C-alpha positions in Angstrom: -41.2 -121.5 -81.6 -38.8 -119.0 -80.0 -37.7 -119.3 -76.4 -40.3 -116.9 -75.0 -43.1 -118.7 -76.9 -42.0 -122.1 -75.6 -42.1 -121.1 -71.9 -44.1 -123.3 -69.6 -45.6 -122.6 -66.2 -45.5 -124.6 -63.0 -49.3 -124.1 -63.0 -50.0 -127.3 -64.9 -53.4 -126.4 -66.3 -51.9 -123.3 -68.0 -49.7 -125.5 -70.4 -51.8 -126.0 -73.4 -54.8 -124.1 -72.0 -56.9 -122.8 -74.9 -57.3 -119.3 -73.3 -54.9 -118.6 -70.4 -51.4 -120.0 -70.9 -48.4 -118.3 -69.5 -48.2 -116.1 -72.6 -51.5 -114.4 -71.9 -51.9 -113.4 -68.3 -55.0 -111.2 -68.6 -56.2 -109.1 -65.7 -59.6 -109.0 -64.2 -61.6 -108.1 -61.1 -63.0 -111.0 -59.0 -64.4 -111.9 -55.6 -64.1 -115.3 -53.8 -66.3 -116.4 -51.0 -67.4 -112.8 -50.2 -68.1 -109.5 -51.8 -64.6 -108.2 -51.6 -63.5 -107.2 -55.1 -59.9 -107.2 -56.1 -57.6 -107.7 -59.0 -56.5 -111.1 -60.3 -54.6 -112.8 -63.1 -56.0 -115.7 -65.1 -53.5 -118.5 -65.4 -54.8 -121.9 -66.6 -57.9 -122.8 -64.5 -56.8 -120.5 -61.7 -56.9 -116.9 -60.6 -53.8 -115.5 -59.0 -54.8 -113.0 -56.2 -52.7 -109.9 -56.7 -53.5 -108.5 -53.3 -52.1 -111.7 -51.8 -49.0 -111.6 -54.0 -48.4 -108.0 -52.9 -48.8 -108.9 -49.3 -46.2 -111.6 -49.7 -43.7 -109.0 -51.0 -43.1 -110.6 -54.3 -43.2 -107.5 -56.5 -40.7 -104.6 -56.6 -40.1 -101.3 -58.4 -42.4 -100.3 -61.3 -44.0 -103.8 -61.3 -44.9 -103.3 -57.7 -46.5 -100.0 -58.5 -48.5 -101.5 -61.3 -49.5 -104.5 -59.2 -50.7 -102.2 -56.4 -52.8 -100.3 -58.9 -54.2 -103.5 -60.4 -55.0 -105.1 -57.1 -57.9 -102.8 -56.1 -61.6 -102.9 -56.8 -61.2 -101.8 -60.4 -58.5 -101.5 -63.0 -58.9 -97.8 -63.7 -55.8 -96.8 -61.8 -53.8 -99.6 -63.5 -55.0 -98.5 -66.9 -53.9 -94.9 -66.2 -50.3 -96.0 -65.6 -49.6 -96.8 -69.2 -47.6 -99.3 -71.3 -44.3 -99.2 -69.5 -45.9 -100.1 -66.1 -48.1 -102.7 -67.7 -45.1 -104.4 -69.4 -43.2 -104.3 -66.1 -46.0 -106.2 -64.3 -46.4 -108.6 -67.1 -42.6 -109.4 -67.1 -42.7 -109.9 -63.3 -45.7 -112.2 -63.5 -44.1 -114.3 -66.3 -41.0 -114.8 -64.1 -43.1 -115.7 -61.0 -45.3 -118.2 -62.9 -42.6 -119.7 -65.1 -41.8 -123.4 -64.4 -38.3 -122.4 -63.2 -39.6 -119.8 -60.7 -38.1 -120.3 -57.2 -41.3 -118.7 -55.8 -43.6 -121.6 -56.6 -44.1 -122.7 -53.0 -45.0 -119.2 -51.9 -47.4 -118.6 -54.8 -49.3 -121.9 -54.9 -51.4 -121.0 -51.8 -52.4 -117.7 -53.5 -54.1 -119.4 -56.5 -57.9 -119.7 -56.4 -60.0 -122.0 -58.6 -61.5 -119.9 -61.4 -64.7 -121.9 -61.1 -65.2 -120.7 -57.6 -64.5 -117.0 -58.4 -67.1 -114.5 -59.3 -66.1 -112.1 -62.0 -67.0 -108.4 -62.2 -66.6 -105.6 -64.7 -62.9 -104.8 -64.9 -63.3 -101.1 -64.6 -65.6 -98.2 -63.8 -66.6 -97.0 -67.3 -67.2 -93.3 -67.6 -68.0 -93.3 -71.3 -68.7 -96.0 -73.9 -68.4 -95.4 -77.6 -69.6 -98.0 -80.1 -68.0 -97.9 -83.6 -69.1 -99.3 -86.9 -65.7 -100.6 -88.1 -66.8 -104.0 -89.5 -67.3 -103.2 -93.2 -69.0 -106.4 -94.1 -71.6 -105.9 -91.4 -72.1 -102.3 -92.7 -72.5 -103.7 -96.3 -74.8 -106.5 -95.3 -77.1 -104.3 -93.2 -77.0 -101.5 -95.8 -78.1 -103.8 -98.6 -81.2 -104.7 -96.6 -82.3 -101.0 -96.7 -80.4 -99.5 -99.6 -79.6 -102.3 -102.0 -78.1 -100.0 -104.6 -76.0 -97.9 -102.2 -75.4 -99.8 -99.0 -72.7 -97.6 -97.5 -73.4 -94.0 -96.6 -71.0 -91.4 -98.1 -69.0 -90.9 -94.9 -68.2 -94.5 -94.2 -64.8 -94.8 -96.0 -63.7 -91.4 -94.8 -64.0 -91.7 -91.0 -64.6 -94.3 -88.3 -68.4 -94.0 -87.8 -69.5 -94.2 -84.1 -72.2 -93.3 -81.6 -72.1 -92.7 -77.9 -73.6 -95.7 -75.9 -74.8 -96.1 -72.4 -72.2 -97.0 -69.8 -74.6 -97.6 -67.0 -76.0 -100.9 -68.5 -72.6 -102.5 -69.3 -72.6 -105.8 -67.6 -70.2 -108.7 -67.1 -70.5 -112.1 -68.9 -73.2 -114.3 -67.3 -75.6 -111.5 -66.5 -79.1 -112.3 -67.7 -80.5 -110.2 -70.6 -84.0 -109.0 -70.1 -86.0 -108.5 -73.3 -86.5 -104.8 -73.6 -89.8 -103.0 -74.1 -90.3 -100.0 -76.3 -92.2 -98.5 -79.2 -92.5 -100.9 -82.1 -93.3 -100.0 -85.8 -96.9 -100.9 -86.8 -97.0 -100.5 -90.5 -96.9 -97.5 -92.9 -98.8 -94.5 -91.5 -99.9 -96.3 -88.3 -99.2 -95.3 -84.7 -96.5 -97.4 -83.1 -97.3 -100.2 -80.6 -95.7 -100.5 -77.2 -94.4 -103.8 -75.9 -91.5 -106.2 -75.6 -89.1 -106.4 -78.6 -89.9 -109.3 -81.0 -86.7 -108.9 -82.9 -84.0 -109.3 -80.3 -80.5 -109.8 -81.7 -76.8 -110.1 -80.7 -73.8 -108.3 -82.2 -70.3 -109.9 -82.2 -67.8 -107.2 -81.3 -64.5 -106.7 -79.6 -64.2 -104.3 -76.7 -61.3 -101.9 -76.4 -60.3 -100.6 -72.9 -58.7 -97.2 -72.8 -55.6 -96.7 -70.8 -54.0 -93.2 -70.2 -56.3 -90.5 -71.4 -55.8 -87.0 -72.9 -56.5 -83.5 -71.8 -59.5 -81.8 -73.3 -58.4 -79.9 -76.5 -55.3 -82.1 -77.0 -55.9 -84.8 -79.7 -54.1 -88.1 -79.6 -51.9 -88.4 -82.7 -52.3 -91.7 -84.6 -48.7 -92.6 -84.1 -49.2 -92.4 -80.3 -52.7 -93.9 -80.1 -51.6 -97.5 -79.4 -50.1 -96.4 -76.1 -53.6 -95.3 -75.0 -55.0 -98.8 -75.4 -54.9 -100.9 -72.2 -56.4 -104.1 -73.6 -59.2 -105.9 -75.3 -62.2 -108.0 -74.4 -65.3 -109.5 -76.1 -68.4 -107.4 -76.3 -72.0 -108.3 -77.2 -74.0 -105.2 -78.2 -77.5 -106.7 -77.7 -79.9 -105.0 -80.1 -83.7 -104.7 -80.4 -84.1 -104.4 -84.1 -87.8 -103.5 -84.2 -87.3 -100.7 -81.6 -84.2 -99.6 -83.6 -86.1 -99.5 -86.9 -88.6 -97.0 -85.4 -86.3 -94.8 -83.4 -83.0 -94.5 -85.2 -83.9 -91.7 -87.6 -82.6 -89.0 -87.4 -80.1 -89.5 -84.5 -79.4 -93.2 -84.4 -79.8 -95.9 -81.8 -81.2 -95.2 -78.4 -83.4 -97.6 -76.4 -82.7 -100.3 -78.9 -79.1 -100.5 -77.7 -79.0 -99.0 -74.2 -80.7 -101.8 -72.3 -77.7 -104.2 -72.0 -74.2 -104.6 -73.4 -72.3 -107.7 -72.2 -68.5 -107.9 -71.7 -66.1 -110.7 -71.1 -64.3 -110.2 -67.8 -60.6 -110.6 -68.7 -58.6 -107.8 -70.2 -56.1 -109.2 -72.7 -53.1 -106.9 -73.0 -51.6 -105.4 -76.1 -48.3 -107.0 -75.1 -50.0 -110.5 -75.2 -51.5 -109.7 -78.6 -48.2 -108.4 -80.1 -47.5 -111.8 -81.9 -50.8 -111.6 -83.6 -50.4 -108.1 -85.2 -50.9 -108.0 -88.9 -50.9 -105.4 -91.7 -54.2 -103.6 -92.1 -55.9 -105.1 -95.1 -55.5 -103.1 -98.2 -58.3 -100.8 -99.2 -60.1 -101.9 -102.3 -59.2 -100.1 -105.5 -61.2 -96.9 -105.9 -61.6 -96.3 -102.1 -60.7 -92.7 -101.1 -57.2 -92.1 -99.7 -56.9 -91.7 -95.9 -57.0 -88.2 -94.6 -53.6 -87.2 -93.1 -54.6 -87.6 -89.4 -55.8 -91.1 -90.1 -52.8 -92.2 -92.2 -49.6 -93.6 -90.6 -47.4 -96.1 -92.4 -46.5 -98.0 -89.2 -50.2 -98.3 -88.3 -50.9 -99.7 -91.8 -48.1 -102.2 -91.4 -49.0 -103.5 -88.0 -52.3 -102.0 -86.8 -54.5 -104.9 -87.5 -55.0 -108.0 -85.2 -55.7 -111.6 -86.2 -58.3 -112.7 -83.7 -60.7 -115.5 -84.6 -64.2 -114.7 -83.3 -66.9 -117.3 -82.7 -70.6 -117.1 -81.8 -72.4 -120.1 -80.3 -76.1 -120.4 -79.6 -77.5 -122.6 -76.8 -81.3 -122.8 -76.8 -83.5 -123.9 -73.9 -84.4 -127.0 -75.8 -80.8 -127.9 -76.4 -80.1 -127.6 -72.7 -83.1 -129.7 -71.9 -82.0 -132.4 -74.3 -78.4 -132.3 -73.1 -77.0 -130.9 -76.4 -74.0 -128.7 -76.7 -74.2 -125.1 -77.9 -74.0 -124.8 -81.7 -71.6 -122.5 -83.5 -73.5 -120.1 -85.8 -70.7 -117.8 -86.9 -66.9 -117.7 -87.2 -65.4 -114.3 -88.0 -62.2 -112.3 -87.5 -61.0 -108.9 -86.4 -59.2 -108.7 -89.7 -62.5 -107.7 -91.2 -62.3 -104.3 -89.6 -62.1 -101.4 -92.1 -60.4 -99.1 -89.4 -57.7 -99.9 -87.0 -58.0 -99.5 -83.2 -55.5 -96.6 -83.3 -57.5 -94.9 -86.0 -60.5 -95.0 -83.7 -58.6 -93.4 -80.9 -57.2 -90.7 -83.1 -60.5 -89.9 -84.7 -62.4 -89.9 -81.3 -60.0 -87.2 -80.0 -59.3 -85.2 -83.1 -61.9 -82.6 -82.1 -60.3 -82.3 -78.7 -62.6 -84.8 -76.9 -60.9 -86.2 -73.8 -60.7 -89.9 -73.1 -60.2 -91.2 -69.5 -58.7 -94.5 -68.2 -61.5 -97.1 -68.2 -63.4 -95.7 -71.1 -64.6 -98.4 -73.4 -64.9 -98.7 -77.2 -66.9 -101.3 -79.1 -65.5 -102.1 -82.6 -68.9 -102.6 -84.1 -70.2 -105.9 -85.4 -67.4 -107.9 -87.0 -68.8 -110.0 -89.8 -67.0 -111.6 -92.7 -68.1 -111.6 -96.3 -69.3 -115.2 -96.5 -72.3 -117.2 -95.1 -71.3 -118.5 -91.7 -69.3 -115.4 -90.9 -72.1 -113.0 -90.0 -72.0 -111.5 -86.5 -75.7 -110.9 -86.1 -79.1 -112.6 -86.7 -80.1 -109.6 -88.7 -77.6 -110.6 -91.3 -78.0 -114.4 -91.0 -81.7 -114.2 -91.6 -81.6 -111.4 -94.2 -83.6 -109.1 -92.0 -85.9 -111.8 -90.5 -86.9 -113.3 -93.9 -84.9 -116.6 -94.0 -84.8 -118.6 -90.7 -81.5 -119.9 -89.3 -82.0 -123.7 -89.0 -80.2 -125.3 -86.1 -78.8 -128.8 -85.9 -81.7 -130.0 -83.7 -84.3 -128.7 -86.1 -85.1 -125.5 -84.3 -85.4 -122.3 -86.3 -84.6 -118.8 -85.4 -85.3 -115.4 -87.0 -84.4 -113.6 -83.8 -83.7 -114.6 -80.2 -86.3 -116.4 -78.1 -86.7 -116.8 -74.3 -84.0 -119.0 -72.9 -81.5 -118.5 -75.8 -78.0 -118.1 -74.6 -75.4 -116.4 -76.8 -71.8 -117.3 -76.2 -68.9 -115.3 -77.7 -65.3 -116.7 -77.8 -62.1 -115.6 -79.4 -58.7 -117.2 -80.2 -55.4 -115.9 -81.4 -53.3 -118.4 -83.4 -50.0 -118.0 -85.4 -47.2 -120.3 -86.5 -44.5 -120.8 -83.9 -46.5 -118.9 -81.2 -48.5 -120.3 -78.3 -52.2 -119.6 -78.9 -54.2 -117.5 -76.4 -57.9 -116.7 -75.9 -60.2 -114.3 -74.2 -62.5 -116.6 -72.2 -66.2 -116.3 -72.9 -68.8 -113.6 -73.1 -72.2 -115.2 -72.2 -75.7 -113.8 -71.9 -79.1 -115.6 -71.6 -82.3 -114.0 -72.7 -85.1 -114.0 -70.1 -88.7 -112.7 -70.2 -89.5 -109.1 -70.9 -89.5 -106.4 -68.3 -92.7 -106.2 -66.2 
């Protein structure tokens, strides 16, 4: 490991922590003992209160400006500052929390136990766009409906996406109420109305937008990375039966808009830098990239190596004292499009992005059994049950099922970092 990777913190729980060592330092919005929301930093099992650090006078210059923006009730103002300010705050935090920091005695009282903190959404989201960049998910789902031609003609030319509903984004731990809607009722029959019987999860990464762009001024692919403020985990809950009836001709509506769960910590591009990888080569015969989506630097370093995990914890497992069971293990390397390509495409028509806007990557499945990011794929459209270790079977989610998403970044010679968890438990249908 190089010197930076080897650095330890005086916060003992950070050293060797699976998610939040000194090399991560994600930001989030929390409250502690009251409803006062403010910005904090995850370090080991603790949250460092940024408002308290500011009050102690421990930031200066650009780092101080960034800390002031990050310490408020949301991270929107911080996102708007851009990469230089974000790096300045990160550098200052690493110095303050390093094992050699002379400020330890002043900072220790400003740490709060993470277990006692309530997390909130990191930002006020004006717009939410969900992409479809996981090519294996697109192939798996396409084969269910179009076995001979699973991908539609546009898939390999542009990052497919739809506009989601920002008002029902929620933080990890929020209960997920089973939605009601119109359900298909057989060929030629009028639909039924009732609670979804085919409730599903979708394993995705969330992308927080930093500085925006003016309407009519596209973001060039080479500049797109500087408009990304960080990543999180995202569960795009989906009612497959409602979706099957409503999605033609305009795509998902009520089947997706009822809830989308987010992990609370924003992992910065700077923390993810050691885990950048070349974008996987396009298969032979795929069309060449159009010029606005083609940048050699993005192809060399635009992908991220993030291991993604889905666990399921049923009501019976909890009652019997059993741990949650892993049902999928995937990776962001299975994305057909890079994050920068998504930003460039989203704005190429002049559409403006704003700080705190959110992208979903789309479901990130791998090509093999055990790598599927949704029950729709695992059960082949509800035909083959998923058999759990305790003998339970699932075609789709049942009352009391809790879905847990996790993520880890690992590389030789580099301290591993994680994202924390994105949890959601299914409860009874709406009244």
